[in-house]
FINUBA-169301 format. One record per atom (N, C-alpha, C, O, CB): residue in one letter; x, y, z. Coordinates in steps of 0.2 Angstrom, whole numbers, plus 5000, padded with zeros to 4 digits. Glycine has a CB too. Example, Ala and Ser with C-alpha at 12.3 -4.5 7.8 and 13.67 -1.06 7.14 Angstrom:
! residues 2
A506649725039/A506249785039/A506649845039/A507149835042/A505749785045/S506449895035/S506849955036/S506450005039/S506750065040/S507049975029/
//
This chain:
! residues 324
M490752295082/M490852235079/M491452195081/M492052225081/M490852235071/K491452135084/K491952095086/K492352055080/K492052045076/K491752045092/K492952045081/K493352015076/K493351945077/K493351915082/K494052045076/A493351905071/A493351835071/A493851805066/A494051845061/A492651805070/Y494051745066/Y494551715062/Y494351645059/Y494151605063/Y495251715065/L494451635053/L494251575050/L494851535048/L495351555045/L493851585043/G494751465050/G495351425048/G494951365044/G494451335046/G495651395054/V495251345038/V495051285034/V495551235033/V496151255031/V494751315027/D495451175035/D495851115033/D495551075028/D495051035030/D496051085040/I495851075022/I495451035017/I495950975014/I496450995012/I495251085011/G495650915015/G496050865013/G495750825007/G495150845005/G496250815018/S495950765005/S495650725000/S495050695002/S494550674998/S496150674998/I494950675009/I494350645011/I493850695015/I493250685014/I494550585016/S494150735019/S493750775023/S493950855023/S494550865021/S493750755030/T493450895024/T493550965024/T493350995031/T492750975033/T493151005018/K493751025034/K493551055041/K493651125041/K494051155038/K494051025046/G493151155045/G493251235046/G493051255053/G492651225056/G492751265041/I493351305055/I493251335062/I493251405062/I493751435058/I493751305067/I492851445065/I492951515066/I493051525074/I492651505078/I492251555064/I493551565075/I493651575082/I493651655084/I493651695079/I494351555084/D493551675090/D493651745092/D494351765094/D494751725093/D493151755098/E494451815097/E495151845099/E495451805104/E496051815106/E495051915100/Q495051765108/Q495251725114/Q495351655112/Q495351615116/Q494751735120/N495251635105/N495251575103/N494651525104/N494751465103/N495951535105/N494151555107/N493551525108/N493251505101/N493151545097/N493051565112/I492951445101/I492651425094/I491951445094/I491551435098/I492651345094/L491851485089/L491151515087/L490751475083/L490151475083/L491251585084/A491051435078/A490751395073/A491251345071/A491851355071/A490451435067/S490951285069/S491451225067/S491051185062/S490451175063/S491751195072/K491351145058/K491051095053/K491551055051/K492051065049/K490651135048/Y491350985050/Y491750935047/Y491250905042/Y490750875043/Y491950885053/L491550895036/L491150865030/L491550835025/L492150845026/L490650915027/W491250795021/W491650755016/W491850795010/W491450835008/W491350695014/T492450795008/T492750825002/T492350804995/T492250844991/T493450825001/E492250734995/E491950704989/E492250714983/E491950724978/E491250724989/G492950724983/G493350734977/G493250804973/G493550814968/G493150684972/N492950844977/N492850914974/N492950964979/N492450984983/N492150924971/P493550984980/P493751034986/P493451104985/P493251134990/P494451044986/M493351124979/M492951194978/M492251184980/M492051234983/M493051214971/D491951134978/D491251124980/D491151114988/D490751144991/D490851064977/A491651074991/A491651064998/A491751125002/A491451135007/A492251015000/V492151175000/V492351235003/V491651275003/V491551315008/V492951265001/K491351274997/K490751314997/K490251295002/K489851335005/K490451314990/R490151225002/R489651195007/R489851215014/R489451225019/R489651125006/L490551215016/L490851225022/L490651295024/L490351305030/L491551215022/I490851345020/I490651415021/I489951435023/I489751465027/I490951455016/A489551395019/A488851405019/A488551385026/A488151415029/A488451375014/N488851325028/N488651305035/N488951345041/N488551355045/N488951235036/L489551365040/L489851415045/L489451475046/L489351505051/L490551425044/K489251505040/K488851565040/K488151555044/K487951605047/K488651585033/E487851505044/E487251485047/E487351485055/E486951505059/E486951425045/Q487951465057/Q488151465064/Q488351525068/Q488251535074/Q488651415065/I488651575064/I488951635067/I488451695067/I488051705062/I489551645064/N488451735072/N488051795072/N488451845068/N488851885071/N487951815079/L488251865062/L488551915058/L488451985060/L488752025058/L488451905051/K487951995064/K487852055067/K488352075073/K488452135075/K487152065069/K488652025075/K489052035081/K489852025079/K490252055082/K488851985087/Y489951975074/Y490651955073/Y490751975065/Y490351965061/Y490751885074/K491351995064/K491652005057/K492251965056/K492751975060/K491752075056/V492251915051/V492851885050/V493351925046/V493251955041/V492751815045/V493951935049/V494451985047/V495051945044/V495551985042/V494652035052/A495151885045/A495751845043/A495551775042/A495151745045/A496351855048/V495951745037/V495751675035/V496451635034/V496951665031/V495351675028/G496451575036/G497051535035/G496751465032/G496251445034/G497351525042/T497251435028/T497051375025/T497651325026/T498251345026/T496851375018/T497451265027/T497951205027/T497651145024/T497151145022/T498251195035/G498051095024/G497851035020/G498151025013/G498451075011/G497151025020/S497950965010/S498250955003/S498051004998/S498351014993/S498050885001/A497451034999/A497151084994/A497251154997/A496851194995/A496451064992/R497651165001/R497751235005/R497851285000/R497551345001/R498251225010/K498251274995/K498451334990/K497851354986/K497651414985/K499051314986/L497451304983/L496851314979/L496351344983/L496051394981/L496651244976/I496251324989/I495651354993/I495851414996/I495451464997/I495451304999/G496551424997/G496751495000/G496651544994/G496451604996/G497551485001/V496751534988/V496551574983/V495851594983/V495651654982/V496751554976/L495451544983/L494651554983/L494451594988/L493951634988/L494351484983/L494751584994/L494451625000/L494851685001/L494651725006/L494551585006/G495351704997/G495751764998/G496151755005/G496251815008/G495351824998/A496351695007/A496751685013/A497351735014/A497751735009/A496851615014/N497451755020/N498051795021/N498651745024/N499151765024/N497951855026/V498451685026/V498951635028/V498751565025/V498251545025/V498851635036/V499251535022/V499251465019/V499851435022/V500451445021/V499251465011/K499651385027/K500251345030/K500151265029/K499651245028/K500151365038/N500751235030/N500751165030/N500351135036/N500251165041/N501451135029/E500251065035/E499851035040/E500251025047/E499951025052/E499650965038/I500851015046/I501251005052/I501251065057/I501151065063/I502050995050/T501351125054/T501351185058/T500651195060/T500551215066/T501551245053/A500151185056/A499451205058/A499251155064/A498951175069/A498951195053/H499351085064/H499151045069/H499551055075/H499251055081/H499350975067/A500151075075/A500551085081/A500351145084/A500251145090/A501351095079/I500151205081/I499951265084/I499251255087/I499151275093/I499851325079/G498851215083/G498151205086/G498151165093/G497851175097/G497751165081/T498651115093/T498651065098/T498951105104/T498751095110/T499051005097/L499551145103/L499851185108/L499351235112/L499451245117/L500451215106/S498951255108/S498451305111/S498051275116/S497751315120/S498051335105/L497951215116/L497451175121/L497851135126/L497651125131/L496951135117/Y498451105123/Y498851065127/Y499651085127/Y500051055123/Y498850995125/P499751145130/P500451175130/P501051125132/P501551135130/P500451235134/E500851075136/E501351025138/E501450965133/E501850925135/E501251005145/V501150965128/V501150905123/V501850895121/V502250945119/V500650915117/K502050835121/K502650805118/K502650775111/K503050775107/K503050765123/T502050735111/T502050695104/T501250705102/T500850695106/T502150615106/I501250715095/I500550715092/I500550655087/I500950655082/I500450785089/F500050615088/F499850565083/F499250595079/F498750615082/F499650495087/E499350595072/E498750615068/E498650565063/E499050545059/E498950685065/I498050545062/I497850495057/I497150515054/I496650525057/I497750425060/G497250535047/G496650555044/G496450505039/G496550445040/G496850625040/G496050525034/G495750485029/G496250445025/G496150385024/G495250525025/Q496750485022/Q497250445018/Q497950465020/Q498450435016/Q497150475011/D498050495025/D498750505027/D498850505035/D498250515038/D499050575024/S499450505037/S499550505044/S500150535045/S500650545041/S499550435047/K500250565051/K500850605053/K501050595061/K500550585065/K500850675051/I501650605062/I501850605069/I502250675070/I502650685066/I502250545072/I502150705075/I502450775077/I502750775084/I502450755089/I501950835076/L503450785084/L503750785091/L503850855093/L504150895089/L504350745091/I503750875099/I503750935102/I504150945108/I504150895112/I503050965103/D504650995108/D505051005114/D504951075116/D505151115112/D505750975113/D504751085122/D504651155125/D504251205120/D504451255119/D505351185126/G503751175117/G503251215113/G503551225106/G503251255102/G503151275116/I504051185104/I504351195097/I504351125094/I504551075097/I505051225098/V504151125087/V504251065084/V504951045082/V505351085079/V503851065077/V505150985084/V505850965084/V505950905079/V506450895076/V506150945090/D505350875077/D505450825072/D504750805070/D504250815073/D505850755075/Y504650775064/Y504050755062/Y504150695056/Y504650695053/Y503550805059/A503650665054/A503650615049/A502950605046/A502450615050/A503950545051/M502850595040/M502250575037/M502250515033/M502750495030/M501950635032/N501650475032/N501650415028/N501750435021/N501550485018/N501050375029/T502150395017/T502350415010/T502150355005/T502150364999/T503050425010/L501950295008/L501950235003/L501250215002/L501050204996/L502250185006/C500750215007/C500150185006/C499650215011/C499950245016/C500050115005/A499050195011/A498550215016/A498350165020/A497750165023/A497950245013/A498750115021/A498550055025/A498450065032/A498050035036/A499150005025/G498750115035/G498550135042/G498150195043/G498350235048/G499250145046/T497650205039/T497350275039/T496550255040/T496350195040/T497450315033/G496150315040/G495450305040/G495150265034/G494650235035/G495150375041/S495450275028/S495150245022/S495250165023/S494850135020/S495450275016/F495750145026/F495850075027/F495350045032/F495049995030/F496550065030/L495250085037/L494650055042/L494050055038/L493550015039/L494650105048/S493850115034/S493250115031/S493150055026/S492550025026/S493150185027/S493650045022/S493549985018/S493449925021/S493049875019/S494249985013/Q493849915027/Q493749845030/Q493049845034/Q492749785034/Q494249835035/S492749905036/S492149895039/S491549875034/S491149845036/S491949965042/K491649905028/K491149885023/K491249805022/K490649775021/K491249925016/R491849785021/R491849705020/R491549665026/R491349615025/R492649695019/L491549695032/L491249655038/L490549675038/L490249645043/L491649675044/G490249715034/G489549735035/G489449785041/G488849775044/G489149675035/L489949825043/L489849865048/L489849945046/L490249955041/L490349855054/E489549985050/E489750055050/E490350065053/E490550035058/E489150095053/V490750115051/V491450125054/V491350155061/V491850145065/V491850175050/E490750185062/E490650205069/E490550155074/E490650165080/E490050255069/E490450095072/E490350035076/E490949995078/E490949955083/E489849985073/F491550015074/F492149985075/F492349985083/F492549935086/F492650015071/G492450045085/G492750055092/G492350025097/G492649985101/G492750135094/P491750035098/P491349995104/P491449915103/P491449885108/P490650015104/L491349895097/L491449825096/L492149795097/L492249745100/L491249805088/A492649835096/A493349815097/A493449805105/A493849765107/A493849865094/L493149855109/L493249845116/L492949785119/L493149765125/L492949905119/K492549755115/K492249685118/K492649625117/K492549575120/K491549675114/S493149635113/S493649585112/S494049565117/S494349605121/S494049595106/K494149495119/K494649475124/K495249445120/K495749435124/K494249425128/N495249435114/N495749405110/N495849425103/N495649395099/N495749325110/P496149495102/P496149525096/P496549475091/P497049445092/P496549585096/T496249475085/T496549435079/T497149465076/T497049525075/T495949415074/N497649425075/N498149455071/N498049465064/N497849415060/N498849415072/I498049525062/I497849545055/I498549575051/I498849615054/I497349595054/A498649545045/A499249565042/A499049635038/A498649635034/A499449515036/A499349685040/A499049755038/A499649795035/A499649855035/A498749795044/R500049755031/R500649795028/R500349835022/R500549895020/R501149745025/C499749815019/C499349855014/C498649835014/C498449775017/C499749845007/T498249865011/T497549855011/T497349785008/T496949745010/T497149905007/V497749765002/V497649704999/V497749645004/V497349595004/V498049704993/F498349645007/F498549595011/F498049585017/F497849535019/F499249605014/A497849645020/A497349645025/A496649615024/A496449575027/A497249715028/E496449635018/E495749605016/E495849535015/E495349495017/E495549635009/S496349505012/S496449435011/S496449405018/S496149345019/S497049425007/D496849425022/D496949395029/D496249405033/D496149355036/D497549435033/L495949455032/L495249465036/L494749415034/L494449385038/L495049535034/V494749405027/V494249355024/V494449285027/V494049245029/V494249355017/H495049265027/H495349205029/H495149195037/H494949135038/H496049195028/K495349245041/K495149235048/K494449225049/K494249195054/K495449295052/A494049265046/A493249255046/A493049185045/A492649155048/A492949315042/Q493349165039/Q493149095037/Q493349035041/Q492948985042/Q493449085030/I493849045045/I494048995050/I493749005057/I493948965061/I494848995050/G493349055058/G492949055064/G493149105069/G492849105074/G492948995067/H493549155067/H493649215072/H493049255073/H492749265068/H494249255069/K492949275079/K492349315081/K492449385078/K493049415077/K492349325089/K491949415076/K491949485073/K492249535077/K492649575075/K491249505071/E492149535084/E492449585088/E493149575089/E493549625089/E492149575095/D493449515088/D494149495088/D494449525082/D495049545082/D494249425089/I494149515076/I494349535070/I494449615070/I494949645068/I493949515064/V493849645072/V493849715073/V494449745077/V494749795075/V493149745075/A494549715083/A495049735088/A495749725084/A496149765085/A494949695094/G495749675081/G496449655077/G496549705072/G497149725071/G496349585074/L496049735068/L496149785063/L496349855067/L496749885064/L495449795059/C496049865072/C496249925076/C496949925078/C497349975078/C495849945082/K497149865081/K497849855083/K498349855077/K498849885077/K497949785086/A498149835071/A498549835065/A498649905062/A499149915060/A498149795059/V498149945063/V498250015061/V498750045065/V499250085063/V497550055062/V498750035072/V499250065076/V499950035075/V500450075075/V499050045084/T499949965074/T500649935073/T500949965066/T501549985066/T500549865072/N500549975061/N500749995055/N500950075056/N501550085053/N500149995049/Y500650115059/Y500850185061/Y501450185064/Y501950225062/Y500250215065/L501550145070/L502150155074/L502750125070/L503350145071/L502050115080/N502650075066/N503250045062/N503450085056/N503950075053/N503049975060/N502950125054/N503150165048/N503250245049/N503750265049/N502550155042/V502650275051/V502750345053/V503150355059/V503550405059/V502050375054/G503050315064/G503450325070/G504050285071/G504350285076/G502950305076/K504250255066/K504950215066/K505550265068/K505650315064/K505050185059/G505850245073/G506450285075/G506350345079/G506850375081/G506850295069/K505650355080/K505550415084/K505450405091/K505150345093/K504850445081/K505650445096/K505650435103/K504950465105/K504850525105/K506250475107/I504550425107/I503850445109/I503750465116/I503850415121/I503350395107/N503650525118/N503650545125/N502950565127/N502550595122/N504150595127/A502650555133/A502050585135/A502150655137/A502750675139/A501750545141/P501650705137/P500950685135/P500850675128/P501250705124/P500550745137/I500450625126/I500250615119/I499550635117/I499150615121/I500350535118/V499550675112/V498850695110/V498750655103/V499150665098/V498850775109/F498150625102/F497950595096/F497450635093/F496950655096/F497750515098/Q497450645086/Q496950685083/Q496850655076/Q497250615073/Q497150755083/G496450695072/G496250665065/G495550625066/G495350615072/G496750625062/G495250615060/G494650575061/G494650515064/G494150495067/G494450565054/V495250475064/V495250405067/V495350415074/V495150365078/V495850375064/S495450475077/S495550485084/S494850475088/S494750465094/S495750545086/K494250475084/K493650465086/K493450385087/K492950365090/K493050495082/N493950345085/N493850275086/N494150245092/N494750245093/N494150235080/I493750235097/I493950215104/I494350145104/I494850135108/I493450205109/G494250105099/G494650045098/G495350065096/G495850025099/G494350005093/V495550115092/V496150135090/V496550165096/V497150155097/V496150175084/I496150205100/I496450245105/I496650185110/I497250195113/I495850285109/K496250135112/K496550085116/K497150045114/K497550035117/K495950035118/A497150035107/A497750005104/A498350045105/A498850015106/A497549985097/F498250115104/F498850155105/F499050155112/F499650155114/F498650225103/E498650155117/E498850155124/E499150085126/E499650085130/E498150165129/D498850035123/D499249965124/D499949965121/D500349935125/D498749905121/A500049995116/A500649995112/A501150035115/A501750015116/A500550015105/T500950095118/T501450145121/T501450135128/T501950165131/T501250215119/G500950115132/G500950105139/G500850175142/G500950185148/G501650085141/E500550225138/E500450295140/E499750305139/E499350275135/E500850345137/K499450355143/K498750385142/K498850425136/K499250465135/K498550425148/V498350415131/V498250455125/V497650505126/V497150485127/V498150405119/I497850565125/I497350615125/I496950625119/I497350635114/I497650685128/V496350635119/V495950645113/V495450705115/V495050695119/V495550585110/D495550765112/D495150815113/D494450805109/D494350775104/D495450885110/D493950845112/D493250845109/D493350865101/D492950845097/D492750885113/N493750915100/N493850935093/N494450915090/N494750945086/N493851015094/S494650855091/S495250825089/S495250815081/S495750825078/S495350755092/H494650815078/H494650805071/H494650875068/H494750885061/H493950775069/L494650925072/L494750995069/L495351035071/L495351095069/L494151035072/M495851005073/M496451035076/M496851075071/M497151125072/M496850985079/G496851045065/G497251085059/G496851145058/G497251195057/G497251035053/A496251145057/A495851205056/A495951255061/A495951315060/A495051195055/L495951235068/L496051275073/L496651315073/L496751375074/L495951235080/G497251275072/G497851295071/G497951355066/G498351405067/G498351245070/V497751335060/V497751385055/V497351455056/V497551505054/V497651355048/A496851445060/A496451505062/A496851545066/A496851605066/A495751485065/I497151515071/I497551555076/I498151585072/I498351645074/I497851505081/L498451555067/L498951585063/L498751645059/L499151685058/L499251525059/A498151635057/A497851695053/A497751755058/A497851805056/A497151675050/K497551735064/K497451795069/K498051825070/K498151885071/K497151765075/T498551785072/T499251815074/T499651845068/T500151875069/T499651765077/D499451835062/D499751855056/D499751935056/D500251965054/D499451835050/G499251965059/G499152035060/G498852075054/G498652125054/G499852065061/K498752035048/K498452065042/K497752055042/K497551995045/K498852035036/E497352095040/E496652095040/E496352095032/E496652135028/E496252145044/I495852055031/I495552055024/I494852075024/I494552065030/I495751985021/D494552085019/D493852095018/D493552035016/D493352025010/D493652155013/F493351985021/F493051925019/F492351925019/F492051955023/F493351865024/T492051885014/T491351885013/T491151805013/T491451765010/T491151915007/F490551795016/F490351725016/F489951705009/F489651655009/F489851715022/D489951755005/D489551744998/D489851704993/D489751704987/D489351814996/I490351664995/I490751624991/I490351574987/I490451554981/I491351584994/E489751554990/E489351504987/E489051534980/E488751494976/E488851474991/D488951594980/D488651624974/D489251644969/D489051664963/D488351694976/I489851624970/I490351644965/I490551574961/I490551524964/I490951664969/E490651584955/E490851524950/E491651524950/E491951574948/E490551534943/F491851464952/F492551454952/F492751404947/F492351354946/F492851444959/E493351404943/E493451354938/E494251354938/E494651404939/E493251374931/T494451284937/T495251274936/T495351254929/T494951214926/T495451224942/K495951274927/K496051254920/K496851244919/K497251284921/K495851304915/G497051184916/G497751174915/G497951194908/G497651184903/G497851094915/V498451234908/V498751264902/V499451244901/V499851254906/V498651344902/E499651214896/E500351194895/E500751254892/E500551274886/E500451134890/C501251274895/C501651334893/C502251304888/C502651254891/C501951374899/K502251324882/K502751294878/K503351344876/K503651344871/K502451274871/R503451394881/R503951444879/R504651424881/R505151464880/R503751504883/C504751364884/C505451334885/C505351264885/C504851234885/C505751364891/A505951224886/A505951154886/A505651124892/A505451064892/A506651134886/N505451164897/N505151134903/N504451114902/N504151064905/N505151184909/N504051144897/N503351124895/N502951124902/N502551074902/N503351064891/C502951174906/C502651174912/C501851174911/C501651204907/C502851234916/E501551134915/E500851134915/E500651184921/E500751174927/E500451064917/I500351244919/I500151294923/I499351284925/I498951274921/I500251364920/I499251284932/I498551284934/I498251354935/I498551394939/I498551244941/C497751364931/C497451434931/C496851434935/C496451384934/C497351464924/I496751474940/I496151484944/I495651544941/I495951594941/I496251484951/Y495051534940/Y494651584937/Y494051594943/Y493751544945/Y494351564931/K493951654944/K493351684948/K492851714943/K493051774941/K493651724954/D492251694943/D491751724938/D492151734931/D492051794929/D491451784941/K492451684928/K492751694922/K493451734922/K493751744916/K492251724917/E493651764927/E494251804927/E494751774931/E494651744936/E494051874931/L495351774927/L495951734930/L496151774936/L496351834936/L496551734925/I496251734942/I496451774948/I497151744951/I497451774955/I495951764954/D497351684949/D497951664951/D498151604946/D497751574943/D497951634958/S498851584947/S499051524943/S499651504946/S500051544949/S499151544936/W499851434945/W500451414948/W500651344944/W500251324940/W500451394956/G501251324946/G501451264942/G502051274938/G502351224935/G500951234938/N502251334937/N502851354933/N503551344936/N503651344942/N502751424931/K503951324932/K504651314934/K505051374931/K505651384933/K505051254931/C504751414927/C505051474924/C504651534925/C504051534922/C505251464917/D504851584929/D504351644931/D504151684925/D503551704924/D504751694936/N504651684920/N504451724914/N503951684910/N503451714907/N505051734909/G503951624909/G503451584906/G502751584909/G502251594906/G503651514906/A502751584916/A502151594919/A501751654918/A501151664917/A502251584927/I502151714918/I501951774917/I501651784909/I501051804908/I502451834917/K501951754905/K501751754898/K501051714897/K500551734894/K502251714893/V501051654901/V500351614901/V499851654904/V499251654901/V500451544904/R499951684909/R499451724913/R499151784909/R498551794908/R499651744920/K499651814905/K499451874901/K498951844895/K498451874893/K500051904898/K499251784892/K498851754887/K498151734889/K497651744885/K499251694884/E498051704895/E497451684897/E496951744899/E496351744898/E497551644904/K497251794901/K496851854903/K496551884897/K495951914897/K497251914907/V496851884891/V496551914885/V496151864881/V495851874876/V497051944881/G496051804884/G495651754881/G495951724875/G495551694871/G494951774880/Q496551724874/Q496851694868/Q497051624868/Q497251594864/Q497551734866/
//
């Protein structure tokens, strides 16, 4: 039986999963929508990956999780590695592009920039204020224009004169978009202007003060938009690399981290048959009044977090275990 390694990147908008072998070759992969329910999303993800892999040939012996719900999903999967997105994306990208200097990443509701020197992360930044320069921004504008978001890129490339769109936030962008459409701007020019606005917003906020060097690798769901790729190349004057699996790079990175961790677990794909539940419990044993998040597996408490006082958390967990 050959060894395999699972990586899961779960965010507010999308959930990504990859299974690799010992040479980092991808054996199975899936990208799906989180739909506001990370526990259900990971069940659907694991069920899909199970259908893709030959379980008579491969055995998953390590699991890694990353993304905004990495801790929760790490508990559900019994992960031996739980890492932040910066580390996961950097490791995934370096495994394919060891000479990379700059990573642009734009997801559904967040974006980040990672600067690398000699294979080491030396600086990074993430958006902190709003989602104006992210996938959800493009999605909302595509609906207003009566387009599928997949149509954005090809349509943007037809533009000869991109419209200037005020994209400091979604509200301003929508107002400006409607105004420009009403005064006669072509749809392809508006779309190209929106792609340019995403890039301008990204570079002025996430990339502000950062020295951007080539090679540049662009990843995340928005990297599939060729209109945004062109806008990045126009803005930086550099070729922007987009891998076929650019939307899965965080999952790839954390799968590699799980492999190199050296620890092995007894992973099962039968998670879809297990009932998971989260419950908030307020601990009143001190003035902190911590809200403890408790995770149950088939009615049994398996983990909890959120405490500021270790003693208080232990008391809450003991109380929950006896069902009081």
